[in-house]
PALOMI-963482 format. One record per atom (N, C-alpha, C): x, z, y; residue in one letter. Coordinates in steps of 0.05 Angstrom, whole numbers, plus 5000, padded with zeros to 4 digits. Atoms other than C-alpha are relative to their C-alpha. Example, Ala and Ser with C-alpha at 12.3 -4.5 7.8 and 13.67 -1.06 7.14 Angstrom:
PALOMI-963482
501850004976a 524651564910a 501850005024a 498449994976s 527351434979s 498550145022s 
end
This chain:
PALOMI-963482
502650124997m 052988755341m 499349844975m 500950135025s 048888445284s 500149705003s 500050295000d 049287715265d 497349895010d 502750094992r 041887675283r 499849975030r 500150024970f 043487755357f 500849725009f 499350274990d 043287075390d 501250025028d 498650014974i 046586865455i 498250115022i 501849894979n 040387045496n 500250305001n 499849715000h 040887765474h 502650105012h 497449924990v 048287795490v 500049985031v 500250024971y 046987535560y 498350235011y 501949794990n 041288035567n 501350275002n 498649744999i 045888625552i 501450035027i 498650004974l 049688445616l 498149945023l 502050054979g 043188315654g 500149735011g 499650274991l 044487575658l 498049814986l 501550215012k 040586945645k 501949814984k 498350195015p 043286455592p 501149785019p 498750214984g 048185955622g 501350115025g 498649894977a 050986435674a 502949925001a 497350104996s 057686225703s 502050214991s 497849825007v 064386535684v 500250235021v 499849804979e 064586895751e 497750205000e 502449835002e 057487165743e 500350194977e 499549825023v 059287435674v 502050225007v 497949814993k 065487765701k 498950225020k 501049814980q 061888085761q 498050194987q 502049835013a 056188335717a 501450204982a 498549825017y 061088635668y 501350235016y 498749804984r 064988995722r 498050215010r 502049824989q 058689285753q 498950184978q 501249845022m 055789515686m 502050204989m 498049835010a 062389795663a 500450245018a 499849784981k 062790215726k 497650184999k 502549855001t 055490425721t 499950184976t 500249855025w 056090645649w 502550134991w 497549865008h 063090935650h 499350294993h 500749735009p 062591595611p 500750225021p 499249804981d 066191975667d 498050025023d 502149984980s 060191825712s 497850194993s 502149825010f 055892285670f 501150284995f 499149735001l 056293035668l 499350144974l 500849865024e 052393265607e 501149864975e 498950115025p 055293165537p 498349794987p 501850195012q 049092805512q 500149745015q 499950244983q 049292325571q 502649854996q 497450135004k 056692195560k 500049854973k 500150145026q 055492035487q 498449755001q 501650244997e 049991555505e 501549785016e 498550194983a 054491235558a 502249874984a 497850115017e 060191155507e 498949784982e 501250205017e 055490785461e 499249755016e 500850224983k 052890355518k 502449835008k 497650144991i 059890185542i 501249834977i 499150165022k 061789955472k 498449744998k 501750245002e 055789485471e 500749805023e 499350174977i 057589225541i 502749864995i 497450125005n 064889105521n 499849794979n 500350205021q 062788745458q 498649755011q 501450234988a 057888305497a 501949845018a 498250144982y 063188145549y 502149844984y 498050145017a 068387965495a 498849744988a 501350235012r 063387495462r 499649785021r 500550204979l 061387155527l 502549885011l 497550104988k 068487105551k 501249784982k 498950215018s 070586715489s 498149774996s 502150215003y 063986335485y 499749825024y 500750144975q 063386145558q 501049715000q 499250285001p 063385375560p 501649935026p 498650104977n 068085005606n 498149915022n 501950064978e 064784945674e 499649705004e 500250294995t 066084195676t 499249854975t 500550145025n 064584045603n 498450174981n 501749835016q 058884465577q 498449844980q 501450155020s 056184215512s 497350134994s 502649905005a 048884275493a 499950184975a 500149855025s 050384535424s 501050295004s 498949744997s 054185135451s 498050205011s 502049824988s 047985425484s 498050114980s 502049915019i 044385555419i 500850264987i 499249765014k 048386075381k 502950075008k 497349914994i 054486495395i 501450084974i 498549915024d 059886615344d 500450305001d 500049714999l 058987345328l 502150134983l 497749885013t 065287435287t 501850115022t 498349884979p 070387865324p 501749785013p 498350194986s 073987465378s 502950034992s 497349985010n 080987305354n 502049985023n 498049994980a 087387395392a 500849725010a 499250264992e 089086655392e 498149875021e 502050104981s 082586485429s 500650105028s 499449894973f 084386955486f 502749895010f 497450104992y 091586705486y 499749725012y 500450274990k 089185985494k 498650005027k 501349984974l 084486185550l 501950085022l 498049924981g 090186535584g 501949785008g 498250234994m 094685925579m 498649805019m 501550194983e 089285485609e 499850105029e 500349894973k 088285955668k 502750015014k 497349994988a 095786045679a 500849725010a 499450274992q 096585285682q 498649925025q 501650064975k 091285275737k 500850195023k 499149814979g 094985825776g 498250245002g 501849774999k 089586345760k 501450234984k 498249825015y 094886865741y 498650274995y 501349745004t 090587495750t 498149984976t 501850045022e 085287215703e 501549954974e 498350055024a 090686975655a 501050264988a 499049745009i 093587675651i 497950154985i 502249875015e 086787945630e 499749894972e 500350125027d 086287445573d 502450064982d 497649935016f 093487555550f 499850294991f 500349715007s 092088315551s 498050034977s 502049985021q 085888215508q 501249904973q 498750105024a 089987805459a 501950214988a 498149795009i 095188365455i 498550244988i 501649785011r 089788885444r 499149944972r 500950095027l 087188485385l 502349974980l 497750035017n 094088345359n 502550105014n 497749884986p 099588815383p 502749864995p 497550135006n 104888375351n 500249715011n 500250284990y 103087735389y 502149965022y 497850014981f 109887615423f 499649785021f 500450214980e 107686965457e 498250105022e 501849894979a 102087335493a 501550195019a 498349834983y 107087855517y 501749825019y 498250174984k 111787295540k 498649885024k 501450144978y 106686915581y 498550195019y 501049804982r 103487545608r 502250095019r 497749934984g 110387735632g 500649795022g 499650224980l 111187055666l 497950005021l 502249984980a 104387125699a 500450235019a 499549764984c 106187825723c 502249945020c 497850074982s 112687545752s 499049835023s 501150174979k 108787015790k 498550165021k 501549844981l 104587565822l 501850225012l 498249814988g 110687985839g 500250274986g 499949755015y 109688525786y 502550004982y 497450045014e 117088515767e 500550194977e 499449815021n 117489155727n 498249964976n 501850065023r 111388985686r 500949754986r 499150255012a 114188295675a 502450054982a 497649935016k 120888585651k 499250134973k 500949865023s 117189045603s 498849814979s 501350205018d 112988475574d 502049824987d 498050195011l 118888005566l 501850144980l 498449845019k 122888555532k 498550034974k 501749985024n 117088675484n 499949744984n 500250265012a 116587935471a 502549944984a 497550065014r 123987875453r 500350174975r 499849825023e 123788485407e 498149924977e 502050085020l 117488255371l 500849744986l 499350265011e 120087545363e 502350034980e 497849955019l 126587795331l 499150144975l 501049855023k 122888275287k 498549814980k 501550185017q 118287725262q 501749794986q 498150195013k 124087245249k 501450134976k 498749865021k 127487765207k 498150044976k 502049965022a 121087865167a 498849744990a 500950265009a 120387125151a 497349935011a 502650044988p 114786975200p 498649754991p 501650235005k 109186495188k 500149825025k 499850184977p 108785875233p 497950065021p 502049934980t 102486145267t 500250305005t 499949714994p 101786825301p 498750164979p 501249845021p 100387385252p 497250095006p 502849924997s 093287615240s 500050275015s 500249754985p 090888185285p 500150244981p 499949765016k 092488875258k 499450245018k 500949794981p 088389365299p 501150284993p 499149745008a 090889955258a 502950055007a 497149974994t 098189825277t 500350085030t 499749924972p 100090205341p 501749815015p 498450184984p 102889795399p 502950095000p 497149934999p 110489765401p 500750155025p 499249844977e 113690275447e 502549885012e 497650114987s 118589995498s 501850235008s 498349774995q 123290595492q 502849944992q 497250055006s 130790595493s 501450244988s 498749775010q 132091295469q 497950194988q 501949815011p 128791845427p 499450225021p 500849794981s 124992385465s 501450264995s 498749745003p 128793035478p 497950235000p 502149794998w 122093405484w 498750054973w 501249925025k 119193785425k 497650185006k 502449834997c 112294105419c 500650274987c 499449735011v 113294865411v 497550174996v 502549865004h 106195115418h 497649815004h 502550154996t 099194825411t 497850215005t 502149814992l 093695215447l 497349865000l 502650145004t 086295085438t 497750115017t 502649934988h 079595075474h 497849914980h 502250085017q 072694965444q 498949725006q 500850274992n 071894295479n 502349875016n 497950154986w 075793785521w 501550185020w 498449874979v 081494055563v 500349805023v 500050184977s 080793755632s 502250055019s 497949944980t 086194105672t 501850224991t 498149795006t 092494515664t 501850045025t 498149944978v 096794865718v 501850224992v 498049795005i 102995295716i 500550155027i 499649844976s 104095865766s 502749955012s 497450044986p 109595795818p 502350184989p 498049825010d 113196395787d 500849934971d 499350105026g 113396025720g 499250184977g 500749815020q 110196595682q 497449934985q 502750025010t 103096365671t 499049714999t 501350265002l 099295745647l 497050055001l 502949995000a 091895645663a 498949734992a 501350255009s 087295135631s 497050025004s 502950024996g 080294905646g 498849804981g 501150165022s 075494585597s 497049945005s 502950065000s 068694265587s 498550204983s 501449785012d 067194885546d 499150215021d 500849844976n 065995185616n 501850245005n 498349774997t 071695685609t 502749925013t 497250024992i 078495795640i 501650204983i 498349825016k 083996085597k 502750035014k 497449944988i 090196425623i 501950094977i 498149975022w 096296415577w 502750095011w 497249944993h 103296705578h 501649754993h 498850265004l 107496075586l 502250004979l 497750005019d 113596275545d 499150034971d 500849955027t 109896535484t 497549854991t 502550125007g 103296165488g 497850194994g 502049795005k 099596825482k 497749985020k 502450004982l 092396825509l 499750275013l 500349754985l 091697345564l 497250065009l 502849964990h 084697235593h 498449754995h 501950225001t 078596795582t 497950065022t 501849964977l 074496705646l 497549834996l 502550135009t 067196535635t 497749995020t 502150004980s 063396545701s 498949735007s 501150274994h 062695795710h 497949934979h 502250075018t 056395505680t 500149714990t 499650285009k 058894785672k 503049954999k 497350105004w 065194395660w 501950095022w 497949934981v 071494665694v 501849765003v 498550254996r 074794055725r 502850035011r 497549984985c 080594315767c 500850295005c 498949744995l 085094905779l 502449985019l 497649994983a 090395115830a 500950305003a 499049744995f 094895725836f 500750035029f 499149944973s 096296065902s 503150005000s 497050014999p 103596025927p 501350254989p 498849755010d 104696755908d 499350064970d 500849985028s 101896645837s 498050224993s 501749775005q 097097225846q 497149924996q 502850095003t 090596835850t 499849724990t 500550265011l 087596235816l 497349905011l 502450124990v 082395755845v 499049794979v 501250195020s 077595355800s 497749855013s 502350164991g 072694795813g 498549904976g 501750055024s 066894615767s 497849805006s 502450174998d 061194135754d 497650165010d 502249854989d 056694715774d 500050015030d 499950024971g 058794575846g 501450235013g 498849774988s 062295235856s 503049994999s 497249955000i 069395425873i 500450304997i 499749725006m 071596095844m 502950085005m 497449894995i 077496535865i 500450234980i 499549815021w 080596955809w 502650165004w 497549855000q 085697515804q 501449944973q 498650095024v 090897265754v 500650234981v 499149775017s 093397945729s 497850124984s 502249875014t 086498205710t 497849814990t 502150195007g 082197575703g 497450065015g 502349924985k 077397885753k 499149785020k 501150194980l 072797425795l 499950145027l 499949884973l 074297575868l 497949895019l 501750124981k 069997085905k 499049734990k 501250265007t 065396485896t 499349855026t 500650174977l 065095925948l 497949794992l 502150205005k 058795495951k 500049805023k 499750204978v 061094925996v 499349724991v 500850265011h 059494335950h 497350034986h 502650005015s 052694155922s 500249814976s 499550185023t 055793675871t 502550094986t 497649915014p 061393735819p 502549985016p 497549984986v 068193935845v 502249894981v 498050135017f 073693485817f 502950075006f 497249954993s 079893715854s 500150245020s 499549784982v 082494345888v 503050035005v 497249934994t 089094535922t 500050215022t 499849784980i 091295125964i 502249935020i 498150064979s 094795056031s 502650164996s 497449865004p 102195256034p 500050295010p 500149734990d 100395886074d 498150184983d 501849855018g 095396096020g 497450085013g 502449914986q 089796166071q 497549844994q 502350175003t 085395576056t 500149854973t 500250175024v 082895185995v 498849745009v 501050274994l 081794436000l 498849904974l 501450095024s 076794135951s 498849735004s 501250275000g 074393435934g 498049984977g 502050015021g 068293255895g 498549744999g 501750235004a 062892775874a 498549925025a 501450064975d 059892815944d 501749835019d 498150184986t 065792375968t 501550145022t 498749864978t 068192916017t 502250174991t 498049795004i 074093376023i 499250235018i 500949774985k 072194076045k 502350205002k 498049804994v 076794586077v 498650275004v 501449744999s 074795316065s 502150225003s 498349764997h 077895976086h 499550184976h 500349855024i 079296376024i 499050285005i 500749724995e 078897086052e 497250035011e 502749994988m 072796956095m 497849874984m 502050135016g 069496516044g 498349805015g 501650174982q 067296036099q 501149715000q 499350284996l 067295276105l 501049965028l 498850054974l 071895066161l 499649725010l 500250284992q 071594316161q 499449824977q 500650205021v 069093706123v 501449745008v 498550254995l 073593086118l 498549774986l 501550225011k 069792436108k 501549745005k 498750274997a 073191766095a 499749844974a 500350135025h 072491616021h 497149924995h 502750105005s 066491225994s 499250064971s 500749935027d 066691505923d 501350274994d 499149735005l 068492155888l 503050035003l 497149944995v 075192485904v 501150134975v 498949915025f 078992545839f 502350205003f 497549854999s 085492855863s 500950075028s 498949914975l 088693245920l 502950104996l 497349895002s 095993405933s 501150045029s 498949944973i 099893705992i 503049975000i 497250034995c 106693516018c 500850215021c 499649774981p 108894186049p 501949945023p 498050034979n 115093966087n 499149805022n 501050194980q 111193416123q 497150065009q 502749924993q 104493776127q 498049774997q 501750235006i 100893186095i 498350064976i 501849985022l 094793206050l 499549734989l 500550255013i 093992645999i 497550024984i 502550015017s 087292455967s 499849744986s 500550245016g 085891965911g 497149994991g 502950025004s 078891695899s 499249784981s 501250215017a 074391295854a 499449755016a 500350254983d 073890805913d 502549834999d 497550155004n 080790565890n 502150045022n 498149974978t 084290815952t 501450285000t 498649754995i 089291355971i 500050045030i 500149954972k 088691696038k 502050235007k 498249804990l 093892096077l 498950135025l 501149844978w 091592646125w 502150185012w 498449794988n 095093086175n 498850274993n 501149755010l 094293776144l 499250195022l 500749824978k 094094136211k 497649905016k 502250114984s 089693676252s 497749904983s 501950105019r 086093426190r 498949735008r 500650274992k 086092726219k 501149804979k 499150215019l 086592106175l 502349855011l 497650144991l 093491806181l 500149714991l 500050275010q 093091196136q 498749984973q 501250055026t 089790886075t 501849814985t 498450185017l 093790586018l 498249864980l 501550175018n 090690005980n 502049864981n 498250135019g 093789715918g 499050024971g 501149965027h 090289995857h 497449834997h 502450165005s 084789575825s 498050174984s 501849825014g 081490185793g 500050275013g 500149734989c 079690905807c 502850135001c 497449854998v 085691325831v 499450284990v 500749755013t 085491915784t 501950235007t 498049784995c 091792295805c 502049915021c 497950054980v 096592345864v 501850255000v 498049795000v 102992755865v 502349935019v 497850044981i 108892845913i 502650074986i 497349935011s 116292825893s 501050265013s 498949744989p 120093485903p 501249975028p 498850034974d 123793195963d 498049915021d 502050084981g 117292985995g 500149715010g 499750274990q 119292256002q 498349794985q 501450205016i 115491905946i 497250124991i 502649945010l 108091915930l 499549834975l 500750145025a 106091735858a 497050024995a 502850015006s 099091525839s 499449874974s 500850115025g 095691395773g 497249905001g 502650134996s 089590965762s 498849904974s 501450135022y 084390675715y 501149724996y 498950275005d 088090015725d 502450014982d 498049965021q 093090295674q 502950015012q 497350004988t 098890325724t 500550265015t 499149794982i 102890845762i 501449865024i 498850134977k 104790645833k 501650215016k 498249834983l 110490945875l 499949895028l 500350074972w 109690945950w 502050165017w 498549854980n 114191126009n 498050155017n 502049844986i 110391706039i 500149985030i 499850034971n 113091576109n 498949745010n 500950264991t 111590836113t 497449904987t 502450105015g 105990756062g 500649754984g 499250255014k 109990176031k 500150054970k 499849985029l 109290055957l 502949954991l 497350025009i 115990175923i 500249864973i 499850105027n 114590015851n 497350044985n 502349975018t 109089935798t 501050034972t 499249955027l 110190245730l 497749944981l 502050095019a 106389905674a 501050034972a 499249965028g 106590095601g 497850144984g 502349885014h 100390505586h 498049784994h 501950205009r 094890135550r 497150105004r 502749914992n 088990515579n 500450165026n 499949864975y 087290935640y 502350205002y 498149794994v 092791355671v 498550245012v 501649774991c 089692045678c 501650225014c 498449784988a 095492495699a 502949925002a 497250054996i 102492465727i 501350255012i 498549774989a 107892975745a 502949925004a 497250044995f 114792935776f 501750224987f 498149805010s 120693285742s 501050165024s 499149834979v 123793845782v 502249875017v 498050134985d 129693415802d 499149745013d 501250234988g 125092845822g 500949734989g 498950255011q 128692335779q 498249884979q 501750105021h 123292265726h 497050065006h 502949954999i 115692205721i 499150014971i 501449995026v 111592415661v 497149945005v 502850084996s 104692115652s 498450044975s 501849975022g 098692235608g 497849795003g 501850234999s 093691695590s 497750024980s 502250025019a 087091535556a 500949854975a 499050125024d 091491155507d 501250214981d 499349775016r 093091855480r 503050075001r 497149955000s 100491835497s 500950155025s 498649874978v 105192235541v 502649855003v 497650164996k 110691795571k 501750105022k 498049934980s 116991905611s 501149755013s 499050234985w 119491425665w 502350085018w 497949954980h 125691365708h 499049905027h 501250074974v 123591375781v 501449775014v 498650204984s 128990955813s 499949724988s 500050265013s 128890395761s 497249914992s 502750065010g 121590435740g 499949964970g 499850055029q 123890395667q 498550224985q 501249815018e 119690715613e 502250104981e 497849895015l 124491185577l 499250064971l 500949935027y 120691455518y 497250125000y 502649875004t 114091725491t 500650284989t 499449735009l 114392485485l 498650054974l 501649955024g 108892495433g 497149915006g 502750094997n 101592365423n 498050224994n 502449855007h 095092745426h 498249814984h 501950165015s 089192505385s 497649905017s 502150094982d 084892365447d 501349985028d 499050034973w 085592245522w 501850245009w 498449794988v 091192635557v 499150025029v 501249974974n 087792905619n 501750145021n 498549834982s 093093355649s 502950024992s 497149975005i 100693405656i 501150185022i 498849834979v 104693955691v 502750114990v 497449885006f 111994185693f 500150295009f 499449734991s 114294905697s 502049985023s 498250014977p 118295075760p 502949964992p 497250055008d 124895085720d 500449744986d 499750265012g 123394405690g 500449994971g 499349995028k 124494645619k 497549984982k 502550005016t 117194665597t 498049805013t 502050184991l 111794145602l 497450064985l 502549955013a 104394255588a 498249765003a 501850224999s 099493705570s 497350094988s 502749935009g 091993795563g 498449754992g 501250245011s 087493325524s 497150044992s 502750005011r 080493145502r 499950084971r 500049925028d 082793325432d 499750314998d 500649714998m 081394055455m 502550174998m 497549855001t 088794245456t 501649985025t 497950014981i 094294415504i 502650014984i 497550005014k 101194235479k 502250095020k 497749914984l 107294605506l 502549874989l 497650155008w 113594175504w 502450135013w 497549904989r 120694425512r 502249794996r 498050205000c 126693995527c 502550104985c 497749935016d 132694005479d 502650015017d 497550034985v 137793825533v 499850145027v 
end
């Protein structure tokens, strides 16, 4: 924003009147950030405009957050002009300390996080964010932060640190809390003409399919990375894919509202289902291969018979778009994750709602089941991965380490590890039982939207907004 913009204009960006309270500023920001989130828009031009708008909203919020006068001691001079130089890390650190001392730990964590974003080497911000997390019971996140704080403090002492925290260095990547090098190496890079939104691997381990905002689906030979077919019948963004249990057919869902059934061997379109009138964000096929379950922007989950091409049932419980669906075969449970921040468990046979899991503070983008059917993992815009006991619905652990939205997660074949992809452009590996972040496999140059393991666990595919799919192979 230009230096000519005064405080009134900054308030106006968030739709507020000058002098609005801290809580009013926060509520306005949350509402506008949700309204203008680029994923809420379907057309590329709209998304671009939304991205510009969200930058302006974030800048305005940062200014007001650091400017906002103390509720009990508002000075007249502060209401004239806002300091339009970039907010510094120390300002947010001090705000966080003030809130932590008042017991406002959630708000303190937000301020410490902003300080860390501005200065990734700010070990004191890591330290006190870790303590605030511990106060709220986020033990794994607290351990990660305190570990980062110790490592950074030692590093700065060795480098003859200055008495004040170092100046922010936005170009320096955040330190990785990893204890070992990654055994995964990228062996193939496959490309689309636009963002890669989804990747799936066939149950027989032979084929990879990818869907993109270039409106196409590509089918590849998994071992060699050779392109076998390009499927072009969708007219808008392909959001989701699912293979049938026998690997013979592929189901796709698109922003054009259609669900298409394809023959994998030939790339032939077999059937088109028109059961949604809005974009389809998630599809999965029942274990018997007879029905396809789909979730979309209309907030519903629809059950359709594949062979007959008929809608069988509509499941209604979510209040926002359904981002993700997953099936636990041995317990006949359907899991759904939604932009309403909830996870819902359904009886797959009766299609009755069993329970709702609350815990995420942002959209639930992905839900997956461990191979033994005992653990449900969920990823969210709140930057965390949560592990749940699928039988009791009890939260087991929260994995924190990504620095932006978690967009995709996958269990390893043995169920001992989780791999996640994020809008922070990284692919990370975690130990399930301890919740420890093990290593970063590597980085894309844009959001990582999709992660999937091959059935033998030796290959991993990640799809990204950088228009590539990377195939990773494990050395061990």
